[in-house]
BARO-54598 format. One record per residue (C-alpha): residue in one letter; y, z, x; residue number from 1. Coordinates in nm, 4 decimals. Each point is the difference from the previous one (the first is absolute). Example, Ala and Ser with C-alpha at 12.3 -4.5 7.8 and 13.67 -1.06 7.14 Angstrom:
<rs>
 code       c2       c3       c1 pos
    a  -0.4500   0.7800   1.2300   1
    s   0.3440  -0.0660   0.1370   2
</rs>
This chain:
<rs>
 code       c2       c3       c1 pos
    m  16.7033  -4.6246  15.0079   1
    s  -0.1843   0.3277   0.1679   2
    v  -0.3201   0.1425  -0.1087   3
    g  -0.0435   0.4011   0.0430   4
    i  -0.2333   0.1771   0.1815   5
    a  -0.2801   0.1359  -0.2170   6
    t  -0.0890   0.3196   0.1754   7
    f  -0.4113   0.1808  -0.0573   8
    g   0.0263   0.2787   0.2075   9
    s   0.1065   0.1305   0.3620  10
    g  -0.1566  -0.2029   0.2736  11
    t   0.0352  -0.3120   0.1767  12
    t   0.1014  -0.3099  -0.1502  13
    s  -0.0760  -0.3761  -0.0069  14
    g   0.1973  -0.2971  -0.0720  15
    i  -0.1047  -0.2598  -0.2633  16
    p   0.1944  -0.3454   0.0362  17
    i   0.0242  -0.1489  -0.3580  18
    s   0.1810  -0.3256  -0.0991  19
    g   0.1052  -0.1502  -0.3115  20
    s   0.2800  -0.1671  -0.1675  21
    l   0.2983   0.2436   0.0275  22
    g   0.0659  -0.1685   0.3429  23
    p  -0.1197  -0.0894   0.3548  24
    s   0.0174   0.3095   0.1549  25
    t  -0.3134   0.2061   0.0313  26
    q  -0.0018   0.3229  -0.1470  27
    t  -0.2282   0.2967   0.1059  28
    i  -0.2041   0.2739  -0.2146  29
    q   0.0177   0.3076   0.2052  30
    t  -0.3399   0.2014  -0.1366  31
    t  -0.0681   0.3448   0.0933  32
    a  -0.3690   0.1120   0.0462  33
    p  -0.0752   0.3535  -0.0546  34
    t  -0.0659   0.2178   0.2645  35
    s  -0.2664   0.2054  -0.2343  36
    y  -0.2211  -0.3077   0.0352  37
    y  -0.0141  -0.0400   0.3874  38
    q  -0.3038   0.1364   0.1882  39
    d  -0.0632  -0.0222   0.3307  40
    s  -0.3988  -0.0062  -0.0674  41
    a  -0.2532  -0.2655  -0.0810  42
    p  -0.0280  -0.1834  -0.3339  43
    t  -0.1655   0.1705  -0.2852  44
    s  -0.1437  -0.1091  -0.3245  45
    d   0.0350   0.1628  -0.3718  46
    q  -0.2719   0.1528  -0.1435  47
    y  -0.0793  -0.3447  -0.1646  48
    g  -0.0450  -0.2108   0.3359  49
    t   0.3606  -0.1617   0.0462  50
    l   0.0762  -0.0025   0.3266  51
    l   0.3614   0.1879   0.0584  52
    p   0.2265  -0.0837   0.2805  53
    t   0.1970   0.2555   0.1959  54
    y   0.2943  -0.0487   0.1303  55
    d   0.1988   0.1049   0.2967  56
    s   0.3945   0.1773   0.0079  57
    s   0.1057  -0.3933   0.0603  58
    g  -0.1999  -0.0804  -0.3707  59
    q  -0.2156  -0.2146   0.2303  60
    v  -0.4032   0.0176  -0.0574  61
    l  -0.2052   0.1842   0.2566  62
    g  -0.1560  -0.2210   0.1995  63
    d   0.1670  -0.2514  -0.0591  64
    s   0.2318  -0.1041   0.3300  65
    t   0.1766  -0.3162  -0.1271  66
    g   0.2214   0.2167  -0.1539  67
    s   0.0206  -0.2544  -0.3192  68
    t  -0.1131   0.1970  -0.2688  69
    s   0.2819   0.2051  -0.1379  70
    l  -0.0320   0.1187  -0.3905  71
    t   0.2050  -0.1991  -0.2143  72
    a   0.1534   0.2001  -0.3260  73
    d  -0.3256  -0.1531  -0.2449  74
    q  -0.2176   0.1038   0.3157  75
    i   0.0786   0.3786  -0.0536  76
    a   0.0612   0.0217  -0.3934  77
    a  -0.3851  -0.1472   0.0479  78
    q  -0.1146   0.2761   0.2116  79
    q   0.1615   0.2054  -0.2035  80
    a  -0.1752  -0.0718  -0.2867  81
    a  -0.3540  -0.0447   0.1219  82
    q   0.0323   0.3770   0.1595  83
    a   0.1618   0.1333  -0.3689  84
    e  -0.3175  -0.1718  -0.1550  85
    t  -0.2198   0.1487   0.2572  86
    q   0.1391   0.3183  -0.0632  87
    r  -0.0324  -0.0008  -0.3805  88
    l  -0.3531  -0.1413  -0.0120  89
    a  -0.0699   0.3178   0.2173  90
    d   0.1669   0.2287  -0.1891  91
    g  -0.1665  -0.1587  -0.3671  92
    t  -0.3438   0.0321   0.1720  93
    a   0.0482   0.3619   0.0927  94
    l   0.1315   0.0784  -0.3620  95
    f  -0.2713  -0.1570  -0.1466  96
    n  -0.2779   0.1798   0.2363  97
    t   0.2112   0.3269  -0.0972  98
    q   0.0033  -0.0027  -0.3542  99
    l  -0.3813  -0.1540  -0.0049 100
    g  -0.0885   0.3145   0.1596 101
    v   0.2232   0.2088  -0.2088 102
    i  -0.2586  -0.1792  -0.3437 103
    d  -0.2780   0.0581   0.1917 104
    s   0.0254   0.3685   0.0778 105
    s   0.1260   0.0760  -0.3442 106
    a  -0.2849  -0.1736  -0.1500 107
    s  -0.2006   0.2283   0.2052 108
    n   0.1213   0.2816  -0.0692 109
    a   0.0071  -0.0574  -0.3359 110
    g  -0.4329  -0.0632   0.0214 111
    t   0.0354   0.3800   0.1917 112
    q   0.1631   0.1033  -0.2929 113
    s  -0.2315  -0.1154  -0.3029 114
    s  -0.2770   0.0546   0.1913 115
    g   0.0547   0.3910   0.0226 116
    d   0.1374   0.0024  -0.3273 117
    l  -0.3332  -0.1536  -0.1506 118
    k  -0.2262   0.2170   0.2358 119
    n   0.1702   0.3172  -0.1145 120
    s  -0.0128  -0.1222  -0.3397 121
    i  -0.4100  -0.0454   0.0559 122
    l  -0.0024   0.3194   0.1624 123
    d   0.1280   0.1843  -0.3057 124
    y  -0.1879  -0.1754  -0.2456 125
    i  -0.3152   0.0794   0.2435 126
    d   0.0720   0.3623  -0.0013 127
    s   0.0757   0.0036  -0.4053 128
    l  -0.3763  -0.1116  -0.0210 129
    a  -0.1107   0.2539   0.2319 130
    a   0.1825   0.3116  -0.2254 131
    n  -0.1749  -0.2022  -0.3123 132
    q  -0.3120   0.0376   0.1195 133
    t   0.0356   0.3725   0.1208 134
    g   0.0711   0.1158  -0.3160 135
    r  -0.2782  -0.1720  -0.1615 136
    n  -0.2329   0.1787   0.2881 137
    n   0.1234   0.3023  -0.0970 138
    q  -0.0534  -0.0405  -0.3887 139
    q  -0.3456  -0.1026   0.0803 140
    v  -0.0478   0.3165   0.1555 141
    d   0.1640   0.1865  -0.2752 142
    n  -0.2181  -0.2006  -0.2377 143
    y  -0.3453   0.0995   0.2009 144
    l   0.1354   0.3613  -0.0052 145
    a   0.0434  -0.0038  -0.3569 146
    k  -0.3291  -0.1678  -0.0901 147
    q  -0.1560   0.2711   0.2124 148
    q   0.1833   0.2983  -0.1513 149
    g  -0.0628  -0.1425  -0.3837 150
    a  -0.3388  -0.0140   0.1155 151
    q  -0.0043   0.3447   0.1575 152
    s   0.1294   0.1356  -0.3185 153
    i  -0.2587  -0.1591  -0.2626 154
    t  -0.2846   0.0937   0.1965 155
    d   0.1094   0.3566   0.0208 156
    m   0.0966  -0.0121  -0.3827 157
    v  -0.3674  -0.1730  -0.1003 158
    g  -0.1881   0.2932   0.2424 159
    q   0.2247   0.2811  -0.1464 160
    g  -0.0815  -0.0678  -0.3471 161
    i  -0.3978  -0.0913   0.0557 162
    r   0.0154   0.3435   0.1769 163
    s   0.1840   0.2018  -0.2550 164
    g  -0.1979  -0.1496  -0.2664 165
    g  -0.3245   0.0559   0.1695 166
    v   0.1050   0.3872   0.0260 167
    m   0.0803   0.0043  -0.3695 168
    l  -0.3582  -0.1744  -0.1003 169
    n  -0.1777   0.2543   0.2496 170
    n   0.1593   0.3039  -0.1783 171
    k  -0.1719  -0.1653  -0.2828 172
    n  -0.3298  -0.0211   0.1455 173
    a   0.0913  -0.3701  -0.0622 174
    g   0.0051  -0.1124   0.3629 175
    d  -0.2912  -0.2056   0.0177 176
    s   0.0540  -0.1483  -0.3612 177
    s   0.1025  -0.3537  -0.0743 178
    a   0.3514   0.0902  -0.0579 179
    a   0.0368   0.0721   0.3806 180
    g  -0.0831  -0.3783   0.0440 181
    a   0.2340  -0.0884  -0.2834 182
    l   0.2822   0.2225   0.1813 183
    a  -0.0819  -0.1737   0.3474 184
    n   0.0188  -0.3841  -0.1816 185
    a   0.3270   0.0786  -0.2289 186
    y   0.1972   0.1210   0.3529 187
    g  -0.1783  -0.2814   0.1780 188
    q   0.1422  -0.2899  -0.2497 189
    i   0.3644   0.1951  -0.0067 190
    g  -0.0075  -0.0225   0.3967 191
    r  -0.0972  -0.3383   0.0162 192
    g   0.3072  -0.1090  -0.2229 193
    q   0.2283   0.2042   0.2338 194
    l  -0.1606  -0.1456   0.3151 195
    s   0.0337  -0.3563  -0.1647 196
    s   0.3402   0.0496  -0.1080 197
    v   0.0829   0.1422   0.3843 198
    g  -0.1850  -0.3117   0.1302 199
    n   0.2257  -0.2373  -0.2387 200
    q   0.3349   0.1789   0.0981 201
    f  -0.0977  -0.0357   0.3762 202
    a  -0.0400  -0.4066  -0.0590 203
    q   0.2893  -0.0301  -0.1403 204
    a   0.2011   0.1471   0.2525 205
    q  -0.2061  -0.1591   0.2672 206
    n   0.0701  -0.3315  -0.1954 207
    k   0.3651   0.0376  -0.0170 208
    i   0.0036   0.0219   0.4106 209
    k  -0.2137  -0.3215   0.0228 210
    q   0.2965  -0.1668  -0.2358 211
    g   0.2382   0.1630   0.2354 212
    h  -0.1639  -0.1255   0.2765 213
    d  -0.0377  -0.3863  -0.1067 214
    a   0.3628  -0.0166  -0.1122 215
    d   0.1035   0.0695   0.3591 216
    a  -0.2814  -0.2546   0.1433 217
    v   0.1410  -0.2542  -0.2097 218
    a   0.3160   0.0629   0.0885 219
    l  -0.0599   0.0108   0.3460 220
    g  -0.1575  -0.3615  -0.0661 221
    n   0.2761  -0.1143  -0.1540 222
    k   0.2363   0.0839   0.2922 223
    l  -0.1990  -0.1555   0.2275 224
    r  -0.0361  -0.3175  -0.1992 225
    d   0.4045  -0.0167  -0.0425 226
    l   0.0362   0.1018   0.4376 227
    p   0.0242  -0.3539   0.0966 228
    q   0.2396  -0.1507  -0.2553 229
    v   0.2290   0.3583   0.1033 230
    q  -0.0250  -0.1049   0.3301 231
    s   0.0842  -0.3670  -0.0599 232
    d   0.3048   0.0796  -0.1951 233
    v   0.1244   0.2270   0.3213 234
    v  -0.0547  -0.3284   0.1854 235
    n   0.1632  -0.2396  -0.2142 236
    s   0.3153   0.2577  -0.0445 237
    i   0.0698   0.0121   0.3857 238
    v  -0.0900  -0.3412   0.0589 239
    n   0.2191  -0.1362  -0.2868 240
    d   0.3219   0.2372   0.1791 241
    a  -0.0892  -0.1126   0.3332 242
    q  -0.0282  -0.3633  -0.1513 243
    q   0.3609   0.0407  -0.1726 244
    k   0.1332   0.1216   0.3177 245
    l  -0.1468  -0.2924   0.1880 246
    g   0.1478  -0.2792  -0.2275 247
    a   0.3574   0.1675   0.0572 248
    l  -0.0618   0.0134   0.4199 249
    d  -0.0737  -0.3847   0.0077 250
    q   0.2620  -0.1096  -0.2283 251
    q   0.2263   0.2009   0.2292 252
    m  -0.1313  -0.2148   0.2590 253
    a   0.0761  -0.3414  -0.1310 254
    y   0.3461   0.1040  -0.1359 255
    m   0.0428   0.0744   0.3929 256
    s  -0.1558  -0.3513   0.0809 257
    l  -0.2172   0.1836   0.2371 258
    p  -0.3680  -0.1414   0.0639 259
    d  -0.2092   0.3160  -0.0688 260
    r  -0.1762   0.0538  -0.3233 261
    v  -0.2691   0.2204  -0.1799 262
    d  -0.2911  -0.0885  -0.0100 263
    m  -0.0574   0.1366  -0.3362 264
    e  -0.3742  -0.0032  -0.0574 265
    a  -0.0929   0.1144   0.3667 266
    q   0.2454   0.3247  -0.0559 267
    k  -0.1307   0.0592  -0.3825 268
    q  -0.3642  -0.0078   0.1459 269
    q   0.0790   0.1982   0.2837 270
    i   0.1625   0.2989  -0.2430 271
    t  -0.3084  -0.0596  -0.1758 272
    n  -0.2090   0.0650   0.2081 273
    d   0.1617   0.3114   0.1740 274
    v   0.0328   0.1985  -0.3247 275
    l  -0.3620  -0.0901  -0.1196 276
    a  -0.1014   0.1378   0.3204 277
    k   0.1842   0.3623  -0.0969 278
    l  -0.1349  -0.0150  -0.3273 279
    q  -0.3718  -0.0619   0.1414 280
    g  -0.2596   0.2896  -0.0685 281
    l   0.1985   0.1564  -0.2823 282
    d  -0.3537  -0.1650  -0.2596 283
    q  -0.2029   0.1753   0.2362 284
    l   0.1453   0.3204  -0.0186 285
    l   0.0820   0.0329  -0.3728 286
    s  -0.3846  -0.0799  -0.0433 287
    n  -0.1409   0.2030   0.2512 288
    q   0.1781   0.3218  -0.0475 289
    g   0.0522  -0.0776  -0.3640 290
    n  -0.3730   0.0060  -0.0735 291
    q  -0.0632   0.2922   0.2158 292
    a   0.2742   0.2001  -0.1873 293
    l  -0.2312  -0.1219  -0.3546 294
    t  -0.2936   0.1496   0.1512 295
    p  -0.1397   0.2915  -0.1938 296
    e  -0.1400   0.3497   0.1129 297
    a  -0.3868  -0.0218  -0.0343 298
    e  -0.1716   0.1963  -0.2851 299
    s  -0.1988   0.2204   0.3027 300
    t   0.3748   0.1248   0.0521 301
    a   0.1517   0.0386  -0.2607 302
    l  -0.3150   0.2096  -0.1225 303
    q   0.0185   0.2057   0.3018 304
    k   0.3478   0.0982  -0.0620 305
    a  -0.0623   0.0719  -0.3892 306
    g  -0.2541   0.2358   0.1574 307
    s   0.1820   0.1913   0.1992 308
    l   0.2820   0.0452  -0.2495 309
    f  -0.2588   0.1217  -0.2835 310
    s  -0.1238   0.2440   0.2343 311
    a   0.3681   0.0678   0.1229 312
    g   0.0413   0.0936  -0.3666 313
    a  -0.3093   0.1851  -0.1164 314
    a  -0.0255   0.3631  -0.0844 315
    p  -0.1889   0.2498   0.2042 316
    s  -0.3335   0.0337  -0.1273 317
    n   0.0571   0.3898  -0.0562 318
    a   0.3247  -0.0366  -0.1751 319
    f  -0.1149   0.1701  -0.2986 320
    q  -0.2999   0.2011   0.0675 321
    f   0.0060   0.3538  -0.2072 322
    s  -0.0640   0.3012   0.2040 323
    t   0.0055   0.3617  -0.1187 324
    d  -0.0553   0.1337   0.3488 325
    v   0.2986   0.0828   0.0809 326
    p   0.3495   0.1379  -0.1850 327
    t   0.2057  -0.2294  -0.1195 328
    a   0.2494  -0.1869   0.2143 329
    f   0.0751  -0.3813   0.0693 330
    q  -0.2596  -0.2120   0.1488 331
    n  -0.0509   0.0512   0.3727 332
    t   0.2759   0.2396   0.0100 333
    g   0.1007   0.3439   0.1025 334
    p  -0.2762   0.2764   0.1152 335
    y  -0.1921  -0.0081  -0.2895 336
    a  -0.0076  -0.4535   0.0279 337
    g  -0.2255  -0.1564  -0.3117 338
    n  -0.1108  -0.3302  -0.0923 339
    l   0.2200   0.0466  -0.3743 340
    p   0.2675  -0.2971   0.0304 341
    i   0.2379   0.1897  -0.1986 342
    f   0.1634   0.3925  -0.0280 343
    t  -0.1775   0.1859  -0.2637 344
    l   0.0033   0.3778  -0.1307 345
    p  -0.3337   0.1411  -0.1001 346
    s  -0.0753   0.0325  -0.3520 347
    k   0.0149   0.3130  -0.1600 348
    k  -0.2453   0.0561  -0.2952 349
    q   0.2015   0.1865  -0.3115 350
    t  -0.1941   0.2735  -0.1462 351
    a   0.0968   0.1468  -0.3739 352
</rs>
């Protein structure tokens, strides 16, 4: 019985004698070693240290002068399998490292984005605190201005009343009588009552400013208290997302029977440290700039601003002086300017 020739590729064939029950004659299997595995170089080893023989064009191991090491079919198949496995492991390691780098990069980018968003939120909050405090500072100036205007008005009213009353008493030859003292005391009581009212209104307005400041200070304290938890939530969200991706990568490596595995705890700690580093300093930013934004304007500064506004709005001292030295005209206008504030016509006495 004849046995067919098993061909594995073009190249040099070698005969392998076999015998069996089919007859006394000896049959030969012709094996052909692929020329793709023939190398005119020294033996090499794979990445795991296994020595791989190399062959010349006749199928003989290089460096062997006996010529007795021709490849069998099983040897060729084993060599092909070994080389395929080596390549598979190398490809798997490259895939593992690439996907691991993508996961790390994605987590780092998420940390950068979250840190920037949280910082912008803090800065917006600080701006709102500063705007509130600016409003309170302006209100404090208005309060001092109103107090000065009220006190001045009451002082003028009391002084004018006492002078007018004194003139009347003098006209009646009672300027040095007890009536003058009684009149002064009466206007004094009226003035004190009015000044007390102005003072109470000022105190209430100032207390309202203090309440607004205290409310913002409490809100800032709450923000500082809650910030660590906000940062922790950011870290946990990023780490949990990365953990799911790392788990999927680890399962993929196991499914492909690859030796590479994910060190889950080490990767999680690395991502946690990276994100925490990006969030560092936000608590100091909120504390320092937040408290600075809530610093009220000094009382002396508010008084100075109020005094400037009070002076700017005061009428000139000669606005209502009466004069008969010049013809009637608008005050301080025309060729015959006088001190009258309005235009009038000279009165003419009508005679019957």
